[in-house]
CHARMM internal coordinates of N, CA and C (Angstrom, degrees):
IC EDIT
DIST 1 N 1 CA 1.4520
DIST 1 CA 1 C 1.5275
ANGL 1 N 1 CA 1 C 107.84
DIST 1 C 2 N 1.3443
ANGL 1 CA 1 C 2 N 117.74
DIHE 1 N 1 CA 1 C 2 N 109.21
DIST 2 N 2 CA 1.4656
ANGL 1 C 2 N 2 CA 120.01
DIHE 1 CA 1 C 2 N 2 CA 178.88
DIST 2 CA 2 C 1.5264
ANGL 2 N 2 CA 2 C 112.44
DIHE 1 C 2 N 2 CA 2 C -62.22
DIST 2 C 3 N 1.2846
ANGL 2 CA 2 C 3 N 113.75
DIHE 2 N 2 CA 2 C 3 N 134.26
DIST 3 N 3 CA 1.4553
ANGL 2 C 3 N 3 CA 123.76
DIHE 2 CA 2 C 3 N 3 CA -177.69
DIST 3 CA 3 C 1.5316
ANGL 3 N 3 CA 3 C 109.20
DIHE 2 C 3 N 3 CA 3 C -84.76
DIST 3 C 4 N 1.3411
ANGL 3 CA 3 C 4 N 118.06
DIHE 3 N 3 CA 3 C 4 N 135.10
DIST 4 N 4 CA 1.4626
ANGL 3 C 4 N 4 CA 122.38
DIHE 3 CA 3 C 4 N 4 CA 177.84
DIST 4 CA 4 C 1.5252
ANGL 4 N 4 CA 4 C 109.48
DIHE 3 C 4 N 4 CA 4 C -99.53
DIST 4 C 5 N 1.3409
ANGL 4 CA 4 C 5 N 116.57
DIHE 4 N 4 CA 4 C 5 N -57.76
DIST 5 N 5 CA 1.4580
ANGL 4 C 5 N 5 CA 120.85
DIHE 4 CA 4 C 5 N 5 CA 175.90
DIST 5 CA 5 C 1.5188
ANGL 5 N 5 CA 5 C 109.47
DIHE 4 C 5 N 5 CA 5 C -165.23
DIST 5 C 6 N 1.3255
ANGL 5 CA 5 C 6 N 115.21
DIHE 5 N 5 CA 5 C 6 N 166.15
DIST 6 N 6 CA 1.4640
ANGL 5 C 6 N 6 CA 121.85
DIHE 5 CA 5 C 6 N 6 CA 176.98
DIST 6 CA 6 C 1.5198
ANGL 6 N 6 CA 6 C 107.62
DIHE 5 C 6 N 6 CA 6 C -134.43
DIST 6 C 7 N 1.3277
ANGL 6 CA 6 C 7 N 115.36
DIHE 6 N 6 CA 6 C 7 N 134.97
DIST 7 N 7 CA 1.4580
ANGL 6 C 7 N 7 CA 120.18
DIHE 6 CA 6 C 7 N 7 CA 178.55
DIST 7 CA 7 C 1.5215
ANGL 7 N 7 CA 7 C 108.46
DIHE 6 C 7 N 7 CA 7 C -153.24
DIST 7 C 8 N 1.3350
ANGL 7 CA 7 C 8 N 114.58
DIHE 7 N 7 CA 7 C 8 N 135.19
DIST 8 N 8 CA 1.4703
ANGL 7 C 8 N 8 CA 121.97
DIHE 7 CA 7 C 8 N 8 CA 177.02
DIST 8 CA 8 C 1.5266
ANGL 8 N 8 CA 8 C 112.29
DIHE 7 C 8 N 8 CA 8 C 52.89
DIST 8 C 9 N 1.3248
ANGL 8 CA 8 C 9 N 116.23
DIHE 8 N 8 CA 8 C 9 N 33.50
DIST 9 N 9 CA 1.4569
ANGL 8 C 9 N 9 CA 121.28
DIHE 8 CA 8 C 9 N 9 CA 178.14
DIST 9 CA 9 C 1.5159
ANGL 9 N 9 CA 9 C 114.69
DIHE 8 C 9 N 9 CA 9 C 86.07
DIST 9 C 10 N 1.3232
ANGL 9 CA 9 C 10 N 118.01
DIHE 9 N 9 CA 9 C 10 N -6.43
DIST 10 N 10 CA 1.4624
ANGL 9 C 10 N 10 CA 122.46
DIHE 9 CA 9 C 10 N 10 CA 177.04
DIST 10 CA 10 C 1.5237
ANGL 10 N 10 CA 10 C 108.17
DIHE 9 C 10 N 10 CA 10 C -89.18
DIST 10 C 11 N 1.3072
ANGL 10 CA 10 C 11 N 116.05
DIHE 10 N 10 CA 10 C 11 N 132.18
DIST 11 N 11 CA 1.4682
ANGL 10 C 11 N 11 CA 120.98
DIHE 10 CA 10 C 11 N 11 CA 179.92
DIST 11 CA 11 C 1.5309
ANGL 11 N 11 CA 11 C 108.00
DIHE 10 C 11 N 11 CA 11 C -113.80
DIST 11 C 12 N 1.3147
ANGL 11 CA 11 C 12 N 116.18
DIHE 11 N 11 CA 11 C 12 N 121.52
DIST 12 N 12 CA 1.4590
ANGL 11 C 12 N 12 CA 122.84
DIHE 11 CA 11 C 12 N 12 CA -177.08
DIST 12 CA 12 C 1.5245
ANGL 12 N 12 CA 12 C 108.94
DIHE 11 C 12 N 12 CA 12 C -105.72
DIST 12 C 13 N 1.3241
ANGL 12 CA 12 C 13 N 116.98
DIHE 12 N 12 CA 12 C 13 N 129.21
DIST 13 N 13 CA 1.4598
ANGL 12 C 13 N 13 CA 121.46
DIHE 12 CA 12 C 13 N 13 CA -176.45
DIST 13 CA 13 C 1.5232
ANGL 13 N 13 CA 13 C 109.69
DIHE 12 C 13 N 13 CA 13 C -152.74
DIST 13 C 14 N 1.3334
ANGL 13 CA 13 C 14 N 115.25
DIHE 13 N 13 CA 13 C 14 N 171.35
DIST 14 N 14 CA 1.4544
ANGL 13 C 14 N 14 CA 121.19
DIHE 13 CA 13 C 14 N 14 CA 174.99
DIST 14 CA 14 C 1.5260
ANGL 14 N 14 CA 14 C 108.28
DIHE 13 C 14 N 14 CA 14 C -145.23
DIST 14 C 15 N 1.3249
ANGL 14 CA 14 C 15 N 117.26
DIHE 14 N 14 CA 14 C 15 N 164.66
DIST 15 N 15 CA 1.4560
ANGL 14 C 15 N 15 CA 121.60
DIHE 14 CA 14 C 15 N 15 CA 175.58
DIST 15 CA 15 C 1.5264
ANGL 15 N 15 CA 15 C 108.18
DIHE 14 C 15 N 15 CA 15 C -89.20
DIST 15 C 16 N 1.3060
ANGL 15 CA 15 C 16 N 117.70
DIHE 15 N 15 CA 15 C 16 N 135.85
DIST 16 N 16 CA 1.4575
ANGL 15 C 16 N 16 CA 120.87
DIHE 15 CA 15 C 16 N 16 CA -175.35
DIST 16 CA 16 C 1.5278
ANGL 16 N 16 CA 16 C 112.77
DIHE 15 C 16 N 16 CA 16 C -63.70
DIST 16 C 17 N 1.3101
ANGL 16 CA 16 C 17 N 118.31
DIHE 16 N 16 CA 16 C 17 N -25.90
DIST 17 N 17 CA 1.4639
ANGL 16 C 17 N 17 CA 121.66
DIHE 16 CA 16 C 17 N 17 CA 179.02
DIST 17 CA 17 C 1.5279
ANGL 17 N 17 CA 17 C 111.51
DIHE 16 C 17 N 17 CA 17 C -107.46
DIST 17 C 18 N 1.3219
ANGL 17 CA 17 C 18 N 116.96
DIHE 17 N 17 CA 17 C 18 N 28.70
DIST 18 N 18 CA 1.4619
ANGL 17 C 18 N 18 CA 121.91
DIHE 17 CA 17 C 18 N 18 CA -174.69
DIST 18 CA 18 C 1.5269
ANGL 18 N 18 CA 18 C 111.77
DIHE 17 C 18 N 18 CA 18 C -72.18
DIST 18 C 19 N 1.2846
ANGL 18 CA 18 C 19 N 115.50
DIHE 18 N 18 CA 18 C 19 N 170.96
DIST 19 N 19 CA 1.4626
ANGL 18 C 19 N 19 CA 124.53
DIHE 18 CA 18 C 19 N 19 CA -173.54
DIST 19 CA 19 C 1.5290
ANGL 19 N 19 CA 19 C 110.35
DIHE 18 C 19 N 19 CA 19 C -110.01
DIST 19 C 20 N 1.2983
ANGL 19 CA 19 C 20 N 115.49
DIHE 19 N 19 CA 19 C 20 N 167.27
DIST 20 N 20 CA 1.4686
ANGL 19 C 20 N 20 CA 121.62
DIHE 19 CA 19 C 20 N 20 CA 173.25
DIST 20 CA 20 C 1.5153
ANGL 20 N 20 CA 20 C 108.43
DIHE 19 C 20 N 20 CA 20 C -79.93
DIST 20 C 21 N 1.2890
ANGL 20 CA 20 C 21 N 120.44
DIHE 20 N 20 CA 20 C 21 N 157.76
DIST 21 N 21 CA 1.4557
ANGL 20 C 21 N 21 CA 126.83
DIHE 20 CA 20 C 21 N 21 CA -0.67
DIST 21 CA 21 C 1.5333
ANGL 21 N 21 CA 21 C 110.72
DIHE 20 C 21 N 21 CA 21 C -70.39
DIST 21 C 22 N 1.3278
ANGL 21 CA 21 C 22 N 115.69
DIHE 21 N 21 CA 21 C 22 N 158.62
DIST 22 N 22 CA 1.4565
ANGL 21 C 22 N 22 CA 120.31
DIHE 21 CA 21 C 22 N 22 CA 178.75
DIST 22 CA 22 C 1.5215
ANGL 22 N 22 CA 22 C 108.03
DIHE 21 C 22 N 22 CA 22 C -58.40
DIST 22 C 23 N 1.3177
ANGL 22 CA 22 C 23 N 115.69
DIHE 22 N 22 CA 22 C 23 N 129.99
DIST 23 N 23 CA 1.4633
ANGL 22 C 23 N 23 CA 120.40
DIHE 22 CA 22 C 23 N 23 CA -178.84
DIST 23 CA 23 C 1.5211
ANGL 23 N 23 CA 23 C 109.34
DIHE 22 C 23 N 23 CA 23 C -148.54
DIST 23 C 24 N 1.3189
ANGL 23 CA 23 C 24 N 114.99
DIHE 23 N 23 CA 23 C 24 N 166.41
DIST 24 N 24 CA 1.4586
ANGL 23 C 24 N 24 CA 120.75
DIHE 23 CA 23 C 24 N 24 CA -179.64
DIST 24 CA 24 C 1.5217
ANGL 24 N 24 CA 24 C 108.82
DIHE 23 C 24 N 24 CA 24 C -132.59
DIST 24 C 25 N 1.3186
ANGL 24 CA 24 C 25 N 115.80
DIHE 24 N 24 CA 24 C 25 N 142.65
DIST 25 N 25 CA 1.4604
ANGL 24 C 25 N 25 CA 122.51
DIHE 24 CA 24 C 25 N 25 CA 176.01
DIST 25 CA 25 C 1.5301
ANGL 25 N 25 CA 25 C 107.40
DIHE 24 C 25 N 25 CA 25 C -96.45
DIST 25 C 26 N 1.3225
ANGL 25 CA 25 C 26 N 116.22
DIHE 25 N 25 CA 25 C 26 N 132.53
DIST 26 N 26 CA 1.4602
ANGL 25 C 26 N 26 CA 121.64
DIHE 25 CA 25 C 26 N 26 CA -178.40
DIST 26 CA 26 C 1.5217
ANGL 26 N 26 CA 26 C 108.30
DIHE 25 C 26 N 26 CA 26 C -121.27
DIST 26 C 27 N 1.3240
ANGL 26 CA 26 C 27 N 115.92
DIHE 26 N 26 CA 26 C 27 N 129.52
DIST 27 N 27 CA 1.4696
ANGL 26 C 27 N 27 CA 120.60
DIHE 26 CA 26 C 27 N 27 CA 179.38
DIST 27 CA 27 C 1.5104
ANGL 27 N 27 CA 27 C 110.41
DIHE 26 C 27 N 27 CA 27 C -128.68
DIST 27 C 28 N 1.3066
ANGL 27 CA 27 C 28 N 114.19
DIHE 27 N 27 CA 27 C 28 N 146.21
DIST 28 N 28 CA 1.4603
ANGL 27 C 28 N 28 CA 121.49
DIHE 27 CA 27 C 28 N 28 CA 173.82
DIST 28 CA 28 C 1.5207
ANGL 28 N 28 CA 28 C 107.94
DIHE 27 C 28 N 28 CA 28 C -162.40
DIST 28 C 29 N 1.3178
ANGL 28 CA 28 C 29 N 116.21
DIHE 28 N 28 CA 28 C 29 N 125.70
DIST 29 N 29 CA 1.4650
ANGL 28 C 29 N 29 CA 123.26
DIHE 28 CA 28 C 29 N 29 CA 173.94
DIST 29 CA 29 C 1.5252
ANGL 29 N 29 CA 29 C 112.90
DIHE 28 C 29 N 29 CA 29 C 47.74
DIST 29 C 30 N 1.3275
ANGL 29 CA 29 C 30 N 116.88
DIHE 29 N 29 CA 29 C 30 N 45.85
DIST 30 N 30 CA 1.4602
ANGL 29 C 30 N 30 CA 121.24
DIHE 29 CA 29 C 30 N 30 CA 176.72
DIST 30 CA 30 C 1.5166
ANGL 30 N 30 CA 30 C 115.28
DIHE 29 C 30 N 30 CA 30 C 84.57
DIST 30 C 31 N 1.3181
ANGL 30 CA 30 C 31 N 117.97
DIHE 30 N 30 CA 30 C 31 N -8.26
DIST 31 N 31 CA 1.4661
ANGL 30 C 31 N 31 CA 122.21
DIHE 30 CA 30 C 31 N 31 CA 177.08
DIST 31 CA 31 C 1.5238
ANGL 31 N 31 CA 31 C 108.71
DIHE 30 C 31 N 31 CA 31 C -92.16
DIST 31 C 32 N 1.3239
ANGL 31 CA 31 C 32 N 116.75
DIHE 31 N 31 CA 31 C 32 N 154.13
DIST 32 N 32 CA 1.4609
ANGL 31 C 32 N 32 CA 120.95
DIHE 31 CA 31 C 32 N 32 CA 177.98
DIST 32 CA 32 C 1.5150
ANGL 32 N 32 CA 32 C 110.47
DIHE 31 C 32 N 32 CA 32 C -144.54
DIST 32 C 33 N 1.3224
ANGL 32 CA 32 C 33 N 115.50
DIHE 32 N 32 CA 32 C 33 N 143.82
DIST 33 N 33 CA 1.4599
ANGL 32 C 33 N 33 CA 122.18
DIHE 32 CA 32 C 33 N 33 CA 175.40
DIST 33 CA 33 C 1.5168
ANGL 33 N 33 CA 33 C 108.12
DIHE 32 C 33 N 33 CA 33 C -140.35
DIST 33 C 34 N 1.3193
ANGL 33 CA 33 C 34 N 115.29
DIHE 33 N 33 CA 33 C 34 N 156.80
DIST 34 N 34 CA 1.4602
ANGL 33 C 34 N 34 CA 121.67
DIHE 33 CA 33 C 34 N 34 CA 174.80
DIST 34 CA 34 C 1.5199
ANGL 34 N 34 CA 34 C 107.56
DIHE 33 C 34 N 34 CA 34 C -124.73
DIST 34 C 35 N 1.3294
ANGL 34 CA 34 C 35 N 114.82
DIHE 34 N 34 CA 34 C 35 N 128.39
DIST 35 N 35 CA 1.4571
ANGL 34 C 35 N 35 CA 121.43
DIHE 34 CA 34 C 35 N 35 CA 177.79
DIST 35 CA 35 C 1.5164
ANGL 35 N 35 CA 35 C 108.82
DIHE 34 C 35 N 35 CA 35 C -116.63
DIST 35 C 36 N 1.3444
ANGL 35 CA 35 C 36 N 116.49
DIHE 35 N 35 CA 35 C 36 N 128.30
DIST 36 N 36 CA 1.4541
ANGL 35 C 36 N 36 CA 120.59
DIHE 35 CA 35 C 36 N 36 CA 168.26
DIST 36 CA 36 C 1.5169
ANGL 36 N 36 CA 36 C 106.48
DIHE 35 C 36 N 36 CA 36 C -73.64
DIST 36 C 37 N 1.3267
ANGL 36 CA 36 C 37 N 117.71
DIHE 36 N 36 CA 36 C 37 N 139.34
DIST 37 N 37 CA 1.4663
ANGL 36 C 37 N 37 CA 121.07
DIHE 36 CA 36 C 37 N 37 CA -177.69
DIST 37 CA 37 C 1.5233
ANGL 37 N 37 CA 37 C 112.17
DIHE 36 C 37 N 37 CA 37 C -132.20
DIST 37 C 38 N 1.3315
ANGL 37 CA 37 C 38 N 117.96
DIHE 37 N 37 CA 37 C 38 N 6.53
DIST 38 N 38 CA 1.4664
ANGL 37 C 38 N 38 CA 120.13
DIHE 37 CA 37 C 38 N 38 CA -173.25
DIST 38 CA 38 C 1.5271
ANGL 38 N 38 CA 38 C 111.97
DIHE 37 C 38 N 38 CA 38 C -63.82
DIST 38 C 39 N 1.3066
ANGL 38 CA 38 C 39 N 119.05
DIHE 38 N 38 CA 38 C 39 N -53.19
DIST 39 N 39 CA 1.4675
ANGL 38 C 39 N 39 CA 122.32
DIHE 38 CA 38 C 39 N 39 CA 179.98
DIST 39 CA 39 C 1.5214
ANGL 39 N 39 CA 39 C 111.47
DIHE 38 C 39 N 39 CA 39 C -100.70
DIST 39 C 40 N 1.2896
ANGL 39 CA 39 C 40 N 115.56
DIHE 39 N 39 CA 39 C 40 N -44.31
DIST 40 N 40 CA 1.4623
ANGL 39 C 40 N 40 CA 123.22
DIHE 39 CA 39 C 40 N 40 CA 175.04
DIST 40 CA 40 C 1.5146
ANGL 40 N 40 CA 40 C 107.11
DIHE 39 C 40 N 40 CA 40 C -152.56
DIST 40 C 41 N 1.3019
ANGL 40 CA 40 C 41 N 116.86
DIHE 40 N 40 CA 40 C 41 N 164.98
DIST 41 N 41 CA 1.4647
ANGL 40 C 41 N 41 CA 120.05
DIHE 40 CA 40 C 41 N 41 CA -179.15
DIST 41 CA 41 C 1.5213
ANGL 41 N 41 CA 41 C 108.75
DIHE 40 C 41 N 41 CA 41 C -81.42
DIST 41 C 42 N 1.3250
ANGL 41 CA 41 C 42 N 114.97
DIHE 41 N 41 CA 41 C 42 N 120.54
DIST 42 N 42 CA 1.4625
ANGL 41 C 42 N 42 CA 120.61
DIHE 41 CA 41 C 42 N 42 CA -176.63
DIST 42 CA 42 C 1.5274
ANGL 42 N 42 CA 42 C 109.01
DIHE 41 C 42 N 42 CA 42 C -141.90
DIST 42 C 43 N 1.3189
ANGL 42 CA 42 C 43 N 116.23
DIHE 42 N 42 CA 42 C 43 N 131.03
DIST 43 N 43 CA 1.4580
ANGL 42 C 43 N 43 CA 121.45
DIHE 42 CA 42 C 43 N 43 CA 179.18
DIST 43 CA 43 C 1.5236
ANGL 43 N 43 CA 43 C 110.00
DIHE 42 C 43 N 43 CA 43 C -66.99
DIST 43 C 44 N 1.3313
ANGL 43 CA 43 C 44 N 115.50
DIHE 43 N 43 CA 43 C 44 N 127.74
DIST 44 N 44 CA 1.4604
ANGL 43 C 44 N 44 CA 120.76
DIHE 43 CA 43 C 44 N 44 CA 176.08
DIST 44 CA 44 C 1.5266
ANGL 44 N 44 CA 44 C 110.34
DIHE 43 C 44 N 44 CA 44 C -97.13
DIST 44 C 45 N 1.3479
ANGL 44 CA 44 C 45 N 115.69
DIHE 44 N 44 CA 44 C 45 N -47.15
DIST 45 N 45 CA 1.4620
ANGL 44 C 45 N 45 CA 119.56
DIHE 44 CA 44 C 45 N 45 CA 178.66
DIST 45 CA 45 C 1.5189
ANGL 45 N 45 CA 45 C 110.03
DIHE 44 C 45 N 45 CA 45 C -158.21
DIST 45 C 46 N 1.3205
ANGL 45 CA 45 C 46 N 114.86
DIHE 45 N 45 CA 45 C 46 N 158.36
DIST 46 N 46 CA 1.4558
ANGL 45 C 46 N 46 CA 120.49
DIHE 45 CA 45 C 46 N 46 CA -178.86
DIST 46 CA 46 C 1.5119
ANGL 46 N 46 CA 46 C 109.78
DIHE 45 C 46 N 46 CA 46 C -151.63
DIST 46 C 47 N 1.3303
ANGL 46 CA 46 C 47 N 115.05
DIHE 46 N 46 CA 46 C 47 N 145.31
DIST 47 N 47 CA 1.4588
ANGL 46 C 47 N 47 CA 120.52
DIHE 46 CA 46 C 47 N 47 CA 176.16
DIST 47 CA 47 C 1.5241
ANGL 47 N 47 CA 47 C 108.26
DIHE 46 C 47 N 47 CA 47 C -143.81
DIST 47 C 48 N 1.3237
ANGL 47 CA 47 C 48 N 116.20
DIHE 47 N 47 CA 47 C 48 N 120.44
DIST 48 N 48 CA 1.4475
ANGL 47 C 48 N 48 CA 121.97
DIHE 47 CA 47 C 48 N 48 CA 172.36
DIST 48 CA 48 C 1.5153
ANGL 48 N 48 CA 48 C 116.89
DIHE 47 C 48 N 48 CA 48 C 89.61
DIST 48 C 49 N 1.3308
ANGL 48 CA 48 C 49 N 118.42
DIHE 48 N 48 CA 48 C 49 N -6.56
DIST 49 N 49 CA 1.4608
ANGL 48 C 49 N 49 CA 120.42
DIHE 48 CA 48 C 49 N 49 CA 179.17
DIST 49 CA 49 C 1.5211
ANGL 49 N 49 CA 49 C 111.64
DIHE 48 C 49 N 49 CA 49 C -81.68
DIST 49 C 50 N 1.3155
ANGL 49 CA 49 C 50 N 116.45
DIHE 49 N 49 CA 49 C 50 N 140.35
DIST 50 N 50 CA 1.4573
ANGL 49 C 50 N 50 CA 121.74
DIHE 49 CA 49 C 50 N 50 CA 168.07
DIST 50 CA 50 C 1.5224
ANGL 50 N 50 CA 50 C 106.68
DIHE 49 C 50 N 50 CA 50 C -74.71
DIST 50 C 51 N 1.3208
ANGL 50 CA 50 C 51 N 116.84
DIHE 50 N 50 CA 50 C 51 N 153.61
DIST 51 N 51 CA 1.4636
ANGL 50 C 51 N 51 CA 121.73
DIHE 50 CA 50 C 51 N 51 CA -177.45
DIST 51 CA 51 C 1.5302
ANGL 51 N 51 CA 51 C 111.50
DIHE 50 C 51 N 51 CA 51 C -55.42
DIST 51 C 52 N 1.3320
ANGL 51 CA 51 C 52 N 116.77
DIHE 51 N 51 CA 51 C 52 N -42.71
DIST 52 N 52 CA 1.4660
ANGL 51 C 52 N 52 CA 121.24
DIHE 51 CA 51 C 52 N 52 CA -179.41
DIST 52 CA 52 C 1.5267
ANGL 52 N 52 CA 52 C 111.12
DIHE 51 C 52 N 52 CA 52 C -62.26
DIST 52 C 53 N 1.3324
ANGL 52 CA 52 C 53 N 117.63
DIHE 52 N 52 CA 52 C 53 N -43.81
DIST 53 N 53 CA 1.4578
ANGL 52 C 53 N 53 CA 121.31
DIHE 52 CA 52 C 53 N 53 CA 179.45
DIST 53 CA 53 C 1.5282
ANGL 53 N 53 CA 53 C 111.62
DIHE 52 C 53 N 53 CA 53 C -69.04
DIST 53 C 54 N 1.3155
ANGL 53 CA 53 C 54 N 116.87
DIHE 53 N 53 CA 53 C 54 N -36.51
DIST 54 N 54 CA 1.4574
ANGL 53 C 54 N 54 CA 120.65
DIHE 53 CA 53 C 54 N 54 CA 178.08
DIST 54 CA 54 C 1.5303
ANGL 54 N 54 CA 54 C 110.48
DIHE 53 C 54 N 54 CA 54 C -64.48
DIST 54 C 55 N 1.3282
ANGL 54 CA 54 C 55 N 116.60
DIHE 54 N 54 CA 54 C 55 N -40.67
DIST 55 N 55 CA 1.4665
ANGL 54 C 55 N 55 CA 120.70
DIHE 54 CA 54 C 55 N 55 CA 177.37
DIST 55 CA 55 C 1.5262
ANGL 55 N 55 CA 55 C 110.43
DIHE 54 C 55 N 55 CA 55 C -63.85
DIST 55 C 56 N 1.3238
ANGL 55 CA 55 C 56 N 117.57
DIHE 55 N 55 CA 55 C 56 N -39.41
DIST 56 N 56 CA 1.4647
ANGL 55 C 56 N 56 CA 121.13
DIHE 55 CA 55 C 56 N 56 CA 178.81
DIST 56 CA 56 C 1.5258
ANGL 56 N 56 CA 56 C 110.25
DIHE 55 C 56 N 56 CA 56 C -67.37
DIST 56 C 57 N 1.3143
ANGL 56 CA 56 C 57 N 117.90
DIHE 56 N 56 CA 56 C 57 N -40.65
DIST 57 N 57 CA 1.4627
ANGL 56 C 57 N 57 CA 121.56
DIHE 56 CA 56 C 57 N 57 CA 178.36
DIST 57 CA 57 C 1.5240
ANGL 57 N 57 CA 57 C 110.19
DIHE 56 C 57 N 57 CA 57 C -61.93
DIST 57 C 58 N 1.3118
ANGL 57 CA 57 C 58 N 116.93
DIHE 57 N 57 CA 57 C 58 N -41.53
DIST 58 N 58 CA 1.4617
ANGL 57 C 58 N 58 CA 120.25
DIHE 57 CA 57 C 58 N 58 CA 178.88
DIST 58 CA 58 C 1.5296
ANGL 58 N 58 CA 58 C 110.56
DIHE 57 C 58 N 58 CA 58 C -65.69
DIST 58 C 59 N 1.3166
ANGL 58 CA 58 C 59 N 116.97
DIHE 58 N 58 CA 58 C 59 N -41.54
DIST 59 N 59 CA 1.4615
ANGL 58 C 59 N 59 CA 120.87
DIHE 58 CA 58 C 59 N 59 CA 177.82
DIST 59 CA 59 C 1.5322
ANGL 59 N 59 CA 59 C 110.47
DIHE 58 C 59 N 59 CA 59 C -59.55
DIST 59 C 60 N 1.3185
ANGL 59 CA 59 C 60 N 116.92
DIHE 59 N 59 CA 59 C 60 N -45.69
DIST 60 N 60 CA 1.4648
ANGL 59 C 60 N 60 CA 120.75
DIHE 59 CA 59 C 60 N 60 CA 179.54
DIST 60 CA 60 C 1.5332
ANGL 60 N 60 CA 60 C 111.34
DIHE 59 C 60 N 60 CA 60 C -64.78
DIST 60 C 61 N 1.3182
ANGL 60 CA 60 C 61 N 116.94
DIHE 60 N 60 CA 60 C 61 N -38.31
DIST 61 N 61 CA 1.4672
ANGL 60 C 61 N 61 CA 120.19
DIHE 60 CA 60 C 61 N 61 CA 177.06
DIST 61 CA 61 C 1.5247
ANGL 61 N 61 CA 61 C 110.54
DIHE 60 C 61 N 61 CA 61 C -64.45
DIST 61 C 62 N 1.3251
ANGL 61 CA 61 C 62 N 117.22
DIHE 61 N 61 CA 61 C 62 N -40.24
DIST 62 N 62 CA 1.4639
ANGL 61 C 62 N 62 CA 120.84
DIHE 61 CA 61 C 62 N 62 CA 178.17
DIST 62 CA 62 C 1.5265
ANGL 62 N 62 CA 62 C 110.95
DIHE 61 C 62 N 62 CA 62 C -64.66
DIST 62 C 63 N 1.3283
ANGL 62 CA 62 C 63 N 116.94
DIHE 62 N 62 CA 62 C 63 N -43.37
DIST 63 N 63 CA 1.4631
ANGL 62 C 63 N 63 CA 121.67
DIHE 62 CA 62 C 63 N 63 CA -179.33
DIST 63 CA 63 C 1.5286
ANGL 63 N 63 CA 63 C 111.87
DIHE 62 C 63 N 63 CA 63 C -65.94
DIST 63 C 64 N 1.3159
ANGL 63 CA 63 C 64 N 117.57
DIHE 63 N 63 CA 63 C 64 N -25.83
DIST 64 N 64 CA 1.4598
ANGL 63 C 64 N 64 CA 122.12
DIHE 63 CA 63 C 64 N 64 CA -175.11
DIST 64 CA 64 C 1.5272
ANGL 64 N 64 CA 64 C 112.61
DIHE 63 C 64 N 64 CA 64 C -116.90
DIST 64 C 65 N 1.3172
ANGL 64 CA 64 C 65 N 117.03
DIHE 64 N 64 CA 64 C 65 N 20.41
DIST 65 N 65 CA 1.4659
ANGL 64 C 65 N 65 CA 121.99
DIHE 64 CA 64 C 65 N 65 CA -176.59
DIST 65 CA 65 C 1.5266
ANGL 65 N 65 CA 65 C 111.79
DIHE 64 C 65 N 65 CA 65 C -56.21
DIST 65 C 66 N 1.3244
ANGL 65 CA 65 C 66 N 118.28
DIHE 65 N 65 CA 65 C 66 N -44.47
DIST 66 N 66 CA 1.4645
ANGL 65 C 66 N 66 CA 120.95
DIHE 65 CA 65 C 66 N 66 CA -179.44
DIST 66 CA 66 C 1.5282
ANGL 66 N 66 CA 66 C 111.41
DIHE 65 C 66 N 66 CA 66 C -61.04
DIST 66 C 67 N 1.3184
ANGL 66 CA 66 C 67 N 117.13
DIHE 66 N 66 CA 66 C 67 N -43.80
DIST 67 N 67 CA 1.4608
ANGL 66 C 67 N 67 CA 121.19
DIHE 66 CA 66 C 67 N 67 CA 177.47
DIST 67 CA 67 C 1.5328
ANGL 67 N 67 CA 67 C 110.50
DIHE 66 C 67 N 67 CA 67 C -60.54
DIST 67 C 68 N 1.3139
ANGL 67 CA 67 C 68 N 117.09
DIHE 67 N 67 CA 67 C 68 N -45.73
DIST 68 N 68 CA 1.4692
ANGL 67 C 68 N 68 CA 121.95
DIHE 67 CA 67 C 68 N 68 CA -178.40
DIST 68 CA 68 C 1.5291
ANGL 68 N 68 CA 68 C 110.36
DIHE 67 C 68 N 68 CA 68 C -60.11
DIST 68 C 69 N 1.3376
ANGL 68 CA 68 C 69 N 117.72
DIHE 68 N 68 CA 68 C 69 N -46.44
DIST 69 N 69 CA 1.4630
ANGL 68 C 69 N 69 CA 120.22
DIHE 68 CA 68 C 69 N 69 CA -178.16
DIST 69 CA 69 C 1.5288
ANGL 69 N 69 CA 69 C 111.27
DIHE 68 C 69 N 69 CA 69 C -69.18
DIST 69 C 70 N 1.3202
ANGL 69 CA 69 C 70 N 117.77
DIHE 69 N 69 CA 69 C 70 N -34.24
DIST 70 N 70 CA 1.4711
ANGL 69 C 70 N 70 CA 120.20
DIHE 69 CA 69 C 70 N 70 CA 178.34
DIST 70 CA 70 C 1.5228
ANGL 70 N 70 CA 70 C 111.01
DIHE 69 C 70 N 70 CA 70 C -68.20
DIST 70 C 71 N 1.3119
ANGL 70 CA 70 C 71 N 116.91
DIHE 70 N 70 CA 70 C 71 N -45.89
DIST 71 N 71 CA 1.4700
ANGL 70 C 71 N 71 CA 121.02
DIHE 70 CA 70 C 71 N 71 CA -178.14
DIST 71 CA 71 C 1.5217
ANGL 71 N 71 CA 71 C 111.33
DIHE 70 C 71 N 71 CA 71 C -67.62
DIST 71 C 72 N 1.3239
ANGL 71 CA 71 C 72 N 117.30
DIHE 71 N 71 CA 71 C 72 N -30.58
DIST 72 N 72 CA 1.4628
ANGL 71 C 72 N 72 CA 120.48
DIHE 71 CA 71 C 72 N 72 CA -178.48
DIST 72 CA 72 C 1.5187
ANGL 72 N 72 CA 72 C 112.51
DIHE 71 C 72 N 72 CA 72 C -63.68
DIST 72 C 73 N 1.3441
ANGL 72 CA 72 C 73 N 117.09
DIHE 72 N 72 CA 72 C 73 N -23.34
DIST 73 N 73 CA 1.4535
ANGL 72 C 73 N 73 CA 120.58
DIHE 72 CA 72 C 73 N 73 CA 179.60
DIST 73 CA 73 C 1.5043
ANGL 73 N 73 CA 73 C 114.34
DIHE 72 C 73 N 73 CA 73 C 87.38
DIST 73 C 74 N 1.3303
ANGL 73 CA 73 C 74 N 118.47
DIHE 73 N 73 CA 73 C 74 N -2.97
DIST 74 N 74 CA 1.4552
ANGL 73 C 74 N 74 CA 121.59
DIHE 73 CA 73 C 74 N 74 CA -179.60
DIST 74 CA 74 C 1.5305
ANGL 74 N 74 CA 74 C 112.55
DIHE 73 C 74 N 74 CA 74 C -82.65
DIST 74 C 75 N 1.3423
ANGL 74 CA 74 C 75 N 117.25
DIHE 74 N 74 CA 74 C 75 N -27.16
DIST 75 N 75 CA 1.4694
ANGL 74 C 75 N 75 CA 120.37
DIHE 74 CA 74 C 75 N 75 CA -177.12
DIST 75 CA 75 C 1.4974
ANGL 75 N 75 CA 75 C 109.27
DIHE 74 C 75 N 75 CA 75 C -124.80
END
COOR INIT
IC SEED 1 N 1 CA 1 C
IC BUILD
């Protein structure tokens, strides 16, 4: 799983052979979420995140959306 960036304990990555829509996998302390980022950052699914941590993960994905889409190879 190619690594995009890590901040505040959140690790953002994607699968090199992943599918559209462009999305990012976020992990922290055993929790995982997937955010679609192609048009706007939108939570697709989450498991194990507290609401506060999920909100922070979404904020970080929004702040780094351009980086995520560039690294994904789709844009």
